[in-house]
TORKOL-4160 file (C-alpha; in steps of 0.2 Angstrom, whole numbers, padded with zeros to 4 digits, m for minus):
409
<pt num="1" X="0764" Y="m0130" Z="m1154"/>
<pt num="2" X="0782" Y="m0126" Z="m1150"/>
<pt num="3" X="0791" Y="m0110" Z="m1151"/>
<pt num="4" X="0804" Y="m0106" Z="m1164"/>
<pt num="5" X="0815" Y="m0094" Z="m1153"/>
<pt num="6" X="0834" Y="m0097" Z="m1149"/>
<pt num="7" X="0841" Y="m0095" Z="m1131"/>
<pt num="8" X="0848" Y="m0078" Z="m1136"/>
<pt num="9" X="0831" Y="m0072" Z="m1143"/>
<pt num="10" X="0822" Y="m0078" Z="m1127"/>
<pt num="11" X="0835" Y="m0068" Z="m1117"/>
<pt num="12" X="0832" Y="m0052" Z="m1127"/>
<pt num="13" X="0813" Y="m0055" Z="m1126"/>
<pt num="14" X="0815" Y="m0056" Z="m1107"/>
<pt num="15" X="0825" Y="m0040" Z="m1107"/>
<pt num="16" X="0810" Y="m0032" Z="m1114"/>
<pt num="17" X="0798" Y="m0039" Z="m1102"/>
<pt num="18" X="0792" Y="m0054" Z="m1112"/>
<pt num="19" X="0792" Y="m0073" Z="m1108"/>
<pt num="20" X="0785" Y="m0088" Z="m1116"/>
<pt num="21" X="0776" Y="m0102" Z="m1106"/>
<pt num="22" X="0766" Y="m0117" Z="m1113"/>
<pt num="23" X="0767" Y="m0109" Z="m1131"/>
<pt num="24" X="0758" Y="m0093" Z="m1125"/>
<pt num="25" X="0766" Y="m0075" Z="m1124"/>
<pt num="26" X="0767" Y="m0065" Z="m1107"/>
<pt num="27" X="0771" Y="m0047" Z="m1107"/>
<pt num="28" X="0776" Y="m0035" Z="m1093"/>
<pt num="29" X="0783" Y="m0050" Z="m1084"/>
<pt num="30" X="0790" Y="m0050" Z="m1066"/>
<pt num="31" X="0805" Y="m0058" Z="m1058"/>
<pt num="32" X="0803" Y="m0077" Z="m1054"/>
<pt num="33" X="0799" Y="m0083" Z="m1037"/>
<pt num="34" X="0813" Y="m0090" Z="m1026"/>
<pt num="35" X="0811" Y="m0108" Z="m1022"/>
<pt num="36" X="0810" Y="m0103" Z="m1003"/>
<pt num="37" X="0795" Y="m0093" Z="m1007"/>
<pt num="38" X="0787" Y="m0107" Z="m1018"/>
<pt num="39" X="0790" Y="m0118" Z="m1003"/>
<pt num="40" X="0782" Y="m0106" Z="m0991"/>
<pt num="41" X="0766" Y="m0105" Z="m1002"/>
<pt num="42" X="0765" Y="m0124" Z="m1003"/>
<pt num="43" X="0765" Y="m0125" Z="m0984"/>
<pt num="44" X="0748" Y="m0115" Z="m0985"/>
<pt num="45" X="0741" Y="m0128" Z="m0997"/>
<pt num="46" X="0732" Y="m0144" Z="m0993"/>
<pt num="47" X="0743" Y="m0153" Z="m1006"/>
<pt num="48" X="0759" Y="m0151" Z="m1016"/>
<pt num="49" X="0760" Y="m0138" Z="m1030"/>
<pt num="50" X="0759" Y="m0144" Z="m1047"/>
<pt num="51" X="0775" Y="m0145" Z="m1056"/>
<pt num="52" X="0768" Y="m0134" Z="m1070"/>
<pt num="53" X="0765" Y="m0120" Z="m1058"/>
<pt num="54" X="0782" Y="m0122" Z="m1051"/>
<pt num="55" X="0789" Y="m0120" Z="m1068"/>
<pt num="56" X="0779" Y="m0105" Z="m1072"/>
<pt num="57" X="0784" Y="m0096" Z="m1056"/>
<pt num="58" X="0802" Y="m0100" Z="m1059"/>
<pt num="59" X="0800" Y="m0091" Z="m1076"/>
<pt num="60" X="0790" Y="m0077" Z="m1070"/>
<pt num="61" X="0779" Y="m0073" Z="m1055"/>
<pt num="62" X="0768" Y="m0061" Z="m1063"/>
<pt num="63" X="0764" Y="m0053" Z="m1080"/>
<pt num="64" X="0750" Y="m0050" Z="m1092"/>
<pt num="65" X="0741" Y="m0062" Z="m1104"/>
<pt num="66" X="0731" Y="m0055" Z="m1118"/>
<pt num="67" X="0720" Y="m0069" Z="m1125"/>
<pt num="68" X="0701" Y="m0074" Z="m1125"/>
<pt num="69" X="0694" Y="m0088" Z="m1114"/>
<pt num="70" X="0677" Y="m0094" Z="m1112"/>
<pt num="71" X="0667" Y="m0106" Z="m1100"/>
<pt num="72" X="0650" Y="m0112" Z="m1096"/>
<pt num="73" X="0644" Y="m0105" Z="m1080"/>
<pt num="74" X="0626" Y="m0108" Z="m1073"/>
<pt num="75" X="0620" Y="m0111" Z="m1091"/>
<pt num="76" X="0628" Y="m0094" Z="m1097"/>
<pt num="77" X="0641" Y="m0093" Z="m1110"/>
<pt num="78" X="0654" Y="m0082" Z="m1101"/>
<pt num="79" X="0669" Y="m0073" Z="m1106"/>
<pt num="80" X="0683" Y="m0074" Z="m1093"/>
<pt num="81" X="0696" Y="m0062" Z="m1090"/>
<pt num="82" X="0713" Y="m0070" Z="m1086"/>
<pt num="83" X="0723" Y="m0055" Z="m1090"/>
<pt num="84" X="0735" Y="m0055" Z="m1075"/>
<pt num="85" X="0746" Y="m0067" Z="m1066"/>
<pt num="86" X="0747" Y="m0062" Z="m1047"/>
<pt num="87" X="0763" Y="m0058" Z="m1040"/>
<pt num="88" X="0771" Y="m0052" Z="m1023"/>
<pt num="89" X="0773" Y="m0034" Z="m1021"/>
<pt num="90" X="0759" Y="m0029" Z="m1033"/>
<pt num="91" X="0747" Y="m0015" Z="m1028"/>
<pt num="92" X="0729" Y="m0018" Z="m1026"/>
<pt num="93" X="0721" Y="m0032" Z="m1037"/>
<pt num="94" X="0737" Y="m0042" Z="m1043"/>
<pt num="95" X="0745" Y="m0045" Z="m1026"/>
<pt num="96" X="0748" Y="m0064" Z="m1024"/>
<pt num="97" X="0750" Y="m0064" Z="m1005"/>
<pt num="98" X="0735" Y="m0052" Z="m1003"/>
<pt num="99" X="0724" Y="m0065" Z="m1013"/>
<pt num="100" X="0731" Y="m0079" Z="m1003"/>
<pt num="101" X="0726" Y="m0071" Z="m0987"/>
<pt num="102" X="0709" Y="m0066" Z="m0994"/>
<pt num="103" X="0706" Y="m0085" Z="m0998"/>
<pt num="104" X="0712" Y="m0090" Z="m0980"/>
<pt num="105" X="0700" Y="m0077" Z="m0972"/>
<pt num="106" X="0685" Y="m0084" Z="m0983"/>
<pt num="107" X="0689" Y="m0102" Z="m0979"/>
<pt num="108" X="0690" Y="m0098" Z="m0960"/>
<pt num="109" X="0673" Y="m0089" Z="m0961"/>
<pt num="110" X="0665" Y="m0103" Z="m0971"/>
<pt num="111" X="0671" Y="m0116" Z="m0958"/>
<pt num="112" X="0664" Y="m0105" Z="m0944"/>
<pt num="113" X="0647" Y="m0103" Z="m0952"/>
<pt num="114" X="0646" Y="m0122" Z="m0953"/>
<pt num="115" X="0651" Y="m0123" Z="m0935"/>
<pt num="116" X="0668" Y="m0131" Z="m0939"/>
<pt num="117" X="0686" Y="m0126" Z="m0937"/>
<pt num="118" X="0696" Y="m0123" Z="m0953"/>
<pt num="119" X="0712" Y="m0133" Z="m0954"/>
<pt num="120" X="0722" Y="m0119" Z="m0961"/>
<pt num="121" X="0726" Y="m0127" Z="m0978"/>
<pt num="122" X="0719" Y="m0120" Z="m0994"/>
<pt num="123" X="0711" Y="m0132" Z="m1007"/>
<pt num="124" X="0712" Y="m0119" Z="m1021"/>
<pt num="125" X="0726" Y="m0107" Z="m1024"/>
<pt num="126" X="0723" Y="m0091" Z="m1033"/>
<pt num="127" X="0736" Y="m0087" Z="m1046"/>
<pt num="128" X="0728" Y="m0074" Z="m1058"/>
<pt num="129" X="0712" Y="m0066" Z="m1065"/>
<pt num="130" X="0707" Y="m0048" Z="m1067"/>
<pt num="131" X="0704" Y="m0036" Z="m1053"/>
<pt num="132" X="0690" Y="m0042" Z="m1041"/>
<pt num="133" X="0678" Y="m0049" Z="m1054"/>
<pt num="134" X="0687" Y="m0064" Z="m1062"/>
<pt num="135" X="0700" Y="m0076" Z="m1053"/>
<pt num="136" X="0709" Y="m0092" Z="m1059"/>
<pt num="137" X="0714" Y="m0105" Z="m1046"/>
<pt num="138" X="0724" Y="m0121" Z="m1046"/>
<pt num="139" X="0717" Y="m0135" Z="m1036"/>
<pt num="140" X="0730" Y="m0140" Z="m1023"/>
<pt num="141" X="0721" Y="m0154" Z="m1013"/>
<pt num="142" X="0726" Y="m0172" Z="m1015"/>
<pt num="143" X="0714" Y="m0182" Z="m1025"/>
<pt num="144" X="0708" Y="m0183" Z="m1043"/>
<pt num="145" X="0705" Y="m0164" Z="m1045"/>
<pt num="146" X="0723" Y="m0160" Z="m1040"/>
<pt num="147" X="0730" Y="m0148" Z="m1053"/>
<pt num="148" X="0714" Y="m0143" Z="m1060"/>
<pt num="149" X="0712" Y="m0125" Z="m1066"/>
<pt num="150" X="0696" Y="m0117" Z="m1060"/>
<pt num="151" X="0689" Y="m0100" Z="m1064"/>
<pt num="152" X="0678" Y="m0090" Z="m1053"/>
<pt num="153" X="0667" Y="m0075" Z="m1059"/>
<pt num="154" X="0658" Y="m0062" Z="m1049"/>
<pt num="155" X="0639" Y="m0062" Z="m1051"/>
<pt num="156" X="0630" Y="m0046" Z="m1055"/>
<pt num="157" X="0613" Y="m0048" Z="m1049"/>
<pt num="158" X="0600" Y="m0037" Z="m1058"/>
<pt num="159" X="0612" Y="m0035" Z="m1073"/>
<pt num="160" X="0603" Y="m0041" Z="m1089"/>
<pt num="161" X="0610" Y="m0057" Z="m1096"/>
<pt num="162" X="0624" Y="m0057" Z="m1083"/>
<pt num="163" X="0627" Y="m0070" Z="m1070"/>
<pt num="164" X="0615" Y="m0067" Z="m1056"/>
<pt num="165" X="0626" Y="m0076" Z="m1043"/>
<pt num="166" X="0645" Y="m0080" Z="m1043"/>
<pt num="167" X="0650" Y="m0093" Z="m1055"/>
<pt num="168" X="0663" Y="m0107" Z="m1055"/>
<pt num="169" X="0669" Y="m0118" Z="m1069"/>
<pt num="170" X="0684" Y="m0130" Z="m1071"/>
<pt num="171" X="0692" Y="m0124" Z="m1087"/>
<pt num="172" X="0706" Y="m0137" Z="m1089"/>
<pt num="173" X="0714" Y="m0152" Z="m1080"/>
<pt num="174" X="0731" Y="m0144" Z="m1078"/>
<pt num="175" X="0740" Y="m0128" Z="m1081"/>
<pt num="176" X="0747" Y="m0132" Z="m1098"/>
<pt num="177" X="0730" Y="m0137" Z="m1104"/>
<pt num="178" X="0723" Y="m0120" Z="m1097"/>
<pt num="179" X="0736" Y="m0110" Z="m1107"/>
<pt num="180" X="0731" Y="m0120" Z="m1122"/>
<pt num="181" X="0713" Y="m0115" Z="m1120"/>
<pt num="182" X="0719" Y="m0097" Z="m1121"/>
<pt num="183" X="0716" Y="m0091" Z="m1139"/>
<pt num="184" X="0712" Y="m0076" Z="m1150"/>
<pt num="185" X="0694" Y="m0076" Z="m1156"/>
<pt num="186" X="0696" Y="m0061" Z="m1168"/>
<pt num="187" X="0709" Y="m0053" Z="m1179"/>
<pt num="188" X="0716" Y="m0037" Z="m1172"/>
<pt num="189" X="0716" Y="m0029" Z="m1189"/>
<pt num="190" X="0697" Y="m0031" Z="m1189"/>
<pt num="191" X="0692" Y="m0030" Z="m1171"/>
<pt num="192" X="0699" Y="m0015" Z="m1160"/>
<pt num="193" X="0692" Y="m0024" Z="m1145"/>
<pt num="194" X="0703" Y="m0039" Z="m1147"/>
<pt num="195" X="0715" Y="m0042" Z="m1132"/>
<pt num="196" X="0728" Y="m0044" Z="m1145"/>
<pt num="197" X="0729" Y="m0026" Z="m1148"/>
<pt num="198" X="0737" Y="m0024" Z="m1131"/>
<pt num="199" X="0752" Y="m0035" Z="m1136"/>
<pt num="200" X="0754" Y="m0027" Z="m1153"/>
<pt num="201" X="0754" Y="m0010" Z="m1144"/>
<pt num="202" X="0767" Y="m0016" Z="m1131"/>
<pt num="203" X="0778" Y="m0023" Z="m1145"/>
<pt num="204" X="0777" Y="m0006" Z="m1155"/>
<pt num="205" X="0782" Y="0003" Z="m1139"/>
<pt num="206" X="0797" Y="m0008" Z="m1136"/>
<pt num="207" X="0803" Y="m0006" Z="m1153"/>
<pt num="208" X="0800" Y="0013" Z="m1154"/>
<pt num="209" X="0806" Y="0018" Z="m1137"/>
<pt num="210" X="0817" Y="0003" Z="m1131"/>
<pt num="211" X="0827" Y="m0002" Z="m1146"/>
<pt num="212" X="0819" Y="m0019" Z="m1147"/>
<pt num="213" X="0824" Y="m0027" Z="m1164"/>
<pt num="214" X="0810" Y="m0025" Z="m1177"/>
<pt num="215" X="0813" Y="m0042" Z="m1184"/>
<pt num="216" X="0812" Y="m0050" Z="m1167"/>
<pt num="217" X="0795" Y="m0041" Z="m1163"/>
<pt num="218" X="0789" Y="m0047" Z="m1180"/>
<pt num="219" X="0794" Y="m0065" Z="m1176"/>
<pt num="220" X="0785" Y="m0064" Z="m1159"/>
<pt num="221" X="0770" Y="m0056" Z="m1167"/>
<pt num="222" X="0768" Y="m0071" Z="m1179"/>
<pt num="223" X="0771" Y="m0083" Z="m1165"/>
<pt num="224" X="0758" Y="m0074" Z="m1154"/>
<pt num="225" X="0745" Y="m0074" Z="m1168"/>
<pt num="226" X="0746" Y="m0092" Z="m1171"/>
<pt num="227" X="0733" Y="m0093" Z="m1156"/>
<pt num="228" X="0720" Y="m0086" Z="m1168"/>
<pt num="229" X="0705" Y="m0098" Z="m1170"/>
<pt num="230" X="0700" Y="m0103" Z="m1187"/>
<pt num="231" X="0682" Y="m0106" Z="m1190"/>
<pt num="232" X="0682" Y="m0102" Z="m1209"/>
<pt num="233" X="0691" Y="m0117" Z="m1214"/>
<pt num="234" X="0679" Y="m0129" Z="m1205"/>
<pt num="235" X="0665" Y="m0119" Z="m1212"/>
<pt num="236" X="0671" Y="m0121" Z="m1230"/>
<pt num="237" X="0674" Y="m0140" Z="m1226"/>
<pt num="238" X="0657" Y="m0142" Z="m1219"/>
<pt num="239" X="0663" Y="m0148" Z="m1202"/>
<pt num="240" X="0660" Y="m0132" Z="m1192"/>
<pt num="241" X="0646" Y="m0140" Z="m1182"/>
<pt num="242" X="0658" Y="m0153" Z="m1175"/>
<pt num="243" X="0664" Y="m0139" Z="m1163"/>
<pt num="244" X="0652" Y="m0129" Z="m1153"/>
<pt num="245" X="0665" Y="m0117" Z="m1149"/>
<pt num="246" X="0670" Y="m0114" Z="m1167"/>
<pt num="247" X="0651" Y="m0113" Z="m1173"/>
<pt num="248" X="0648" Y="m0100" Z="m1159"/>
<pt num="249" X="0663" Y="m0089" Z="m1165"/>
<pt num="250" X="0656" Y="m0090" Z="m1183"/>
<pt num="251" X="0639" Y="m0084" Z="m1177"/>
<pt num="252" X="0647" Y="m0071" Z="m1166"/>
<pt num="253" X="0656" Y="m0064" Z="m1181"/>
<pt num="254" X="0640" Y="m0065" Z="m1191"/>
<pt num="255" X="0631" Y="m0054" Z="m1178"/>
<pt num="256" X="0645" Y="m0042" Z="m1176"/>
<pt num="257" X="0646" Y="m0038" Z="m1194"/>
<pt num="258" X="0627" Y="m0040" Z="m1197"/>
<pt num="259" X="0630" Y="m0054" Z="m1210"/>
<pt num="260" X="0613" Y="m0061" Z="m1214"/>
<pt num="261" X="0621" Y="m0072" Z="m1228"/>
<pt num="262" X="0632" Y="m0081" Z="m1215"/>
<pt num="263" X="0618" Y="m0084" Z="m1203"/>
<pt num="264" X="0608" Y="m0092" Z="m1218"/>
<pt num="265" X="0624" Y="m0102" Z="m1221"/>
<pt num="266" X="0625" Y="m0108" Z="m1203"/>
<pt num="267" X="0607" Y="m0112" Z="m1203"/>
<pt num="268" X="0609" Y="m0122" Z="m1219"/>
<pt num="269" X="0622" Y="m0133" Z="m1210"/>
<pt num="270" X="0609" Y="m0137" Z="m1197"/>
<pt num="271" X="0615" Y="m0125" Z="m1183"/>
<pt num="272" X="0603" Y="m0122" Z="m1169"/>
<pt num="273" X="0601" Y="m0105" Z="m1162"/>
<pt num="274" X="0593" Y="m0109" Z="m1145"/>
<pt num="275" X="0608" Y="m0108" Z="m1134"/>
<pt num="276" X="0615" Y="m0093" Z="m1125"/>
<pt num="277" X="0628" Y="m0084" Z="m1135"/>
<pt num="278" X="0634" Y="m0071" Z="m1123"/>
<pt num="279" X="0630" Y="m0073" Z="m1105"/>
<pt num="280" X="0612" Y="m0078" Z="m1105"/>
<pt num="281" X="0608" Y="m0069" Z="m1121"/>
<pt num="282" X="0602" Y="m0079" Z="m1135"/>
<pt num="283" X="0607" Y="m0076" Z="m1153"/>
<pt num="284" X="0592" Y="m0065" Z="m1157"/>
<pt num="285" X="0595" Y="m0055" Z="m1141"/>
<pt num="286" X="0613" Y="m0052" Z="m1146"/>
<pt num="287" X="0608" Y="m0047" Z="m1163"/>
<pt num="288" X="0596" Y="m0034" Z="m1157"/>
<pt num="289" X="0608" Y="m0027" Z="m1144"/>
<pt num="290" X="0621" Y="m0025" Z="m1158"/>
<pt num="291" X="0609" Y="m0017" Z="m1170"/>
<pt num="292" X="0612" Y="m0032" Z="m1182"/>
<pt num="293" X="0594" Y="m0031" Z="m1189"/>
<pt num="294" X="0598" Y="m0040" Z="m1205"/>
<pt num="295" X="0606" Y="m0054" Z="m1195"/>
<pt num="296" X="0591" Y="m0054" Z="m1183"/>
<pt num="297" X="0579" Y="m0056" Z="m1198"/>
<pt num="298" X="0589" Y="m0071" Z="m1204"/>
<pt num="299" X="0589" Y="m0079" Z="m1187"/>
<pt num="300" X="0570" Y="m0077" Z="m1186"/>
<pt num="301" X="0568" Y="m0085" Z="m1203"/>
<pt num="302" X="0578" Y="m0099" Z="m1197"/>
<pt num="303" X="0566" Y="m0102" Z="m1182"/>
<pt num="304" X="0577" Y="m0095" Z="m1168"/>
<pt num="305" X="0568" Y="m0093" Z="m1152"/>
<pt num="306" X="0563" Y="m0075" Z="m1146"/>
<pt num="307" X="0562" Y="m0070" Z="m1128"/>
<pt num="308" X="0547" Y="m0062" Z="m1121"/>
<pt num="309" X="0557" Y="m0046" Z="m1118"/>
<pt num="310" X="0566" Y="m0045" Z="m1135"/>
<pt num="311" X="0559" Y="m0028" Z="m1140"/>
<pt num="312" X="0565" Y="m0021" Z="m1124"/>
<pt num="313" X="0583" Y="m0024" Z="m1131"/>
<pt num="314" X="0580" Y="m0013" Z="m1146"/>
<pt num="315" X="0592" Y="0002" Z="m1145"/>
<pt num="316" X="0592" Y="0010" Z="m1163"/>
<pt num="317" X="0578" Y="0012" Z="m1176"/>
<pt num="318" X="0570" Y="m0005" Z="m1180"/>
<pt num="319" X="0559" Y="m0008" Z="m1195"/>
<pt num="320" X="0541" Y="m0011" Z="m1192"/>
<pt num="321" X="0542" Y="m0028" Z="m1201"/>
<pt num="322" X="0556" Y="m0034" Z="m1189"/>
<pt num="323" X="0546" Y="m0029" Z="m1174"/>
<pt num="324" X="0531" Y="m0038" Z="m1182"/>
<pt num="325" X="0541" Y="m0054" Z="m1184"/>
<pt num="326" X="0547" Y="m0053" Z="m1166"/>
<pt num="327" X="0529" Y="m0051" Z="m1160"/>
<pt num="328" X="0524" Y="m0066" Z="m1170"/>
<pt num="329" X="0538" Y="m0077" Z="m1164"/>
<pt num="330" X="0536" Y="m0074" Z="m1145"/>
<pt num="331" X="0540" Y="m0056" Z="m1140"/>
<pt num="332" X="0528" Y="m0049" Z="m1128"/>
<pt num="333" X="0519" Y="m0033" Z="m1133"/>
<pt num="334" X="0519" Y="m0020" Z="m1119"/>
<pt num="335" X="0520" Y="m0002" Z="m1115"/>
<pt num="336" X="0539" Y="m0003" Z="m1113"/>
<pt num="337" X="0541" Y="m0010" Z="m1130"/>
<pt num="338" X="0530" Y="0004" Z="m1138"/>
<pt num="339" X="0541" Y="0017" Z="m1129"/>
<pt num="340" X="0558" Y="0009" Z="m1135"/>
<pt num="341" X="0552" Y="0009" Z="m1153"/>
<pt num="342" X="0546" Y="0027" Z="m1151"/>
<pt num="343" X="0562" Y="0033" Z="m1143"/>
<pt num="344" X="0572" Y="0025" Z="m1156"/>
<pt num="345" X="0563" Y="0034" Z="m1170"/>
<pt num="346" X="0551" Y="0021" Z="m1177"/>
<pt num="347" X="0533" Y="0026" Z="m1174"/>
<pt num="348" X="0526" Y="0014" Z="m1186"/>
<pt num="349" X="0534" Y="m0001" Z="m1176"/>
<pt num="350" X="0528" Y="0007" Z="m1160"/>
<pt num="351" X="0510" Y="0007" Z="m1167"/>
<pt num="352" X="0512" Y="m0011" Z="m1172"/>
<pt num="353" X="0517" Y="m0015" Z="m1154"/>
<pt num="354" X="0503" Y="m0005" Z="m1147"/>
<pt num="355" X="0490" Y="m0013" Z="m1158"/>
<pt num="356" X="0495" Y="m0030" Z="m1151"/>
<pt num="357" X="0494" Y="m0024" Z="m1133"/>
<pt num="358" X="0475" Y="m0022" Z="m1133"/>
<pt num="359" X="0465" Y="m0011" Z="m1121"/>
<pt num="360" X="0473" Y="0000" Z="m1108"/>
<pt num="361" X="0489" Y="0003" Z="m1118"/>
<pt num="362" X="0486" Y="0022" Z="m1119"/>
<pt num="363" X="0488" Y="0025" Z="m1100"/>
<pt num="364" X="0501" Y="0012" Z="m1098"/>
<pt num="365" X="0512" Y="0020" Z="m1112"/>
<pt num="366" X="0510" Y="0037" Z="m1105"/>
<pt num="367" X="0517" Y="0032" Z="m1088"/>
<pt num="368" X="0532" Y="0023" Z="m1096"/>
<pt num="369" X="0534" Y="0037" Z="m1109"/>
<pt num="370" X="0535" Y="0050" Z="m1095"/>
<pt num="371" X="0547" Y="0040" Z="m1085"/>
<pt num="372" X="0559" Y="0036" Z="m1100"/>
<pt num="373" X="0558" Y="0054" Z="m1106"/>
<pt num="374" X="0562" Y="0061" Z="m1089"/>
<pt num="375" X="0577" Y="0049" Z="m1087"/>
<pt num="376" X="0584" Y="0054" Z="m1104"/>
<pt num="377" X="0581" Y="0072" Z="m1100"/>
<pt num="378" X="0591" Y="0071" Z="m1084"/>
<pt num="379" X="0605" Y="0062" Z="m1093"/>
<pt num="380" X="0605" Y="0076" Z="m1105"/>
<pt num="381" X="0606" Y="0089" Z="m1092"/>
<pt num="382" X="0621" Y="0080" Z="m1084"/>
<pt num="383" X="0630" Y="0077" Z="m1101"/>
<pt num="384" X="0628" Y="0096" Z="m1105"/>
<pt num="385" X="0635" Y="0100" Z="m1088"/>
<pt num="386" X="0650" Y="0089" Z="m1091"/>
<pt num="387" X="0645" Y="0077" Z="m1077"/>
<pt num="388" X="0641" Y="0062" Z="m1087"/>
<pt num="389" X="0648" Y="0053" Z="m1102"/>
<pt num="390" X="0634" Y="0044" Z="m1112"/>
<pt num="391" X="0635" Y="0033" Z="m1127"/>
<pt num="392" X="0621" Y="0043" Z="m1136"/>
<pt num="393" X="0629" Y="0060" Z="m1133"/>
<pt num="394" X="0619" Y="0076" Z="m1130"/>
<pt num="395" X="0612" Y="0075" Z="m1148"/>
<pt num="396" X="0606" Y="0057" Z="m1147"/>
<pt num="397" X="0598" Y="0060" Z="m1130"/>
<pt num="398" X="0589" Y="0076" Z="m1136"/>
<pt num="399" X="0583" Y="0066" Z="m1151"/>
<pt num="400" X="0575" Y="0053" Z="m1140"/>
<pt num="401" X="0567" Y="0065" Z="m1128"/>
<pt num="402" X="0559" Y="0074" Z="m1143"/>
<pt num="403" X="0553" Y="0057" Z="m1151"/>
<pt num="404" X="0544" Y="0053" Z="m1135"/>
<pt num="405" X="0536" Y="0070" Z="m1133"/>
<pt num="406" X="0531" Y="0071" Z="m1151"/>
<pt num="407" X="0522" Y="0054" Z="m1152"/>
<pt num="408" X="0505" Y="0050" Z="m1147"/>
<pt num="409" X="0494" Y="0034" Z="m1149"/>
């Protein structure tokens, strides 16, 4: 891919805080780094800086990237946030020198823990990421890994389906390849959570408030959207499964839109549904969390594996038949599953779970019910007092409390 912009257009884009690097768009860009500063940073590294990094910093030493990026980490399918380039003079999480000093402190401490003395040279140089939870590094030590782009993601112990410890993955052999891996997985017209919304809003603001030519904004938009990933073409051609990434995007689309026909189509191609799709969550778990019950049924019909805690993921009214299928294919019947179904307004499904539990479910359910109802009640009190925002709202919380208190086995 190469850009279609003239030198004059690139100059105007830069006046509006926009730059192009490796066929990707950066917004809110910062001034370039001086060669003296680049040399100073290089002295802190175990080897020379890659030429691509020098080129980037001579273009802009900071800016925003609005793309999707994924990597496998500890068996999880992880979304990475590479939304910022670090730069000198930034406050808080984007400060380049601050992150360099952080890495130096960590390297010194790690060496001391091993009873060694650190040589003062960084092997990995932090260049971007998002706040404190995602970072992108360039390998700057001599050897076969020199120039590799490595991602680090903070673990969230105890969070369901999240990394339970910090994760690391090599995402590309060099900076140009890392930029090429940045893509747009969804269309902003159909996904309000797409990172592309940020760029489109930025351009609208530059046109409306800063006299950026509309024609140039439209041209940049078209160029930017060339990073959209097409899985529909390979699906129609029957070649979708040749790319695990594209197949995963197609499945994510099916679950996001509760499209059981698409799930059946993917199953007909021979797609397997036993790998993590989001974090450590399997397709069935993602479908349940997204309330995509038609798609969940299609996955079950295709033989997708079911986790023991699948019924715990239910968060809106399920059909009794869906719950029965989950039980038949591996979901464990327990008091929490009964309570989830009750709270979500499906007493018939709750009774199916209870029947599968056997003796002692009455007392076990009563304990879980009281704990769950009290938790919802406390959240309701705080919502009504204006001290808590909750996705269910006051009405939804009150309904769940009422459901739990009205049901009896």
